[in-house]
Each structure stands twice: as structure tokens, then as C-alpha cells.
N, C-alpha and C positions, 0 to 999 in steps of 0.2 A: 707193783708198779714201782720202775726206779726212776728218780728224778735225774734229769741233766745237770752237768756242773753248775752251768747257767743258772737253773732253777734253784740250786743250792745256794749260789752266791747271792742271788737275789733275797732269798730267805734271810740269808745272814745279813745282808745289806739293810734290810727292815728291821731288824733287832738294834742296830747302831741308833745313837743319839743324834739326830737330826742337826742340833745345835753345834754338836762336835764337827759334824762334817762341814757345815756353813763356815765354822772357823777355819776349818783346813783349807777350805777354797781361799777364804780371806788372806790367809798367810800365804798361799801361793799367788795371789795378787800382789800382795806387799812386796814378795821376792823380785817379781818382774818388775815393780814398780822402781825400787831400790837398784836393779840392773840397770834400768833405763836411763835413771838419774846419773848414775856412776860414770855411763859411757858418754854422757853429754857435758860433764863438768870439767874446767880446766883448773878452777882455784885448787890449791893443795889443801886448804881447809875443809872445803866441801867435798874432796875425794875422801878424805879419812872420815867425815860424817857417813857418807854413804858406804863405805866399807863397814862400819861399824852398824849402820841399819841394815844391811845386808846380812851381816853375821847373826844380827839378834833376830830377824825373820826366818832365817835358816833354822836357828835353835828353836824357835817357836813351832814351826812346822815339823822338826823331828819330834818334839815332845808331844804335838798333837797326833802325830802319826802313831807313836808307841800308844799313846791311850786308846785309840782305835784299834791297834791290834790286840791290846790287853781287854778291850772289851768284846773282841771277837771270840776271844778265848773263854771268857767267860759266860758268853750268850748261849 
């Protein structure tokens, strides 16, 4: 009996670290928050602050995504 692609993906997802997935969701939320704040500020200092905050959140997201992909490879 062959498994569907969705079933295979589901099996892989079960092997992933749930804490890592939660951190990834939080990173996505942080990115959204930084974008929203950036779009609403007018003070140049705060604009710079949110640019750095957004970049840091994006880098964290990329790191977590790579970690998840590595975990899938070794699972």
C-alpha cells in the first residue's frame, strides 16, 4: 500500500521538534510586528530601530528554517 504525498509529509512533520516549529511561528509574528511598526512610525530614529528589528527577525527566521530543513533531512 502506497502512502499519499500528504501522508508522507504528515509523517515527517511528526518527527520535527515541536519547540522549533513554535519558535518559527513566533519569528513570523515578530516579522509581522516589526513591519507594522515600521509602517506607522515617522521618527527617523524609530525607523532605523524597526529596520534593524525586522532584519534581525528575518535572520532568526532563516536560521530556524534551515534548522528545520536539516532536521527533516536527518529524520
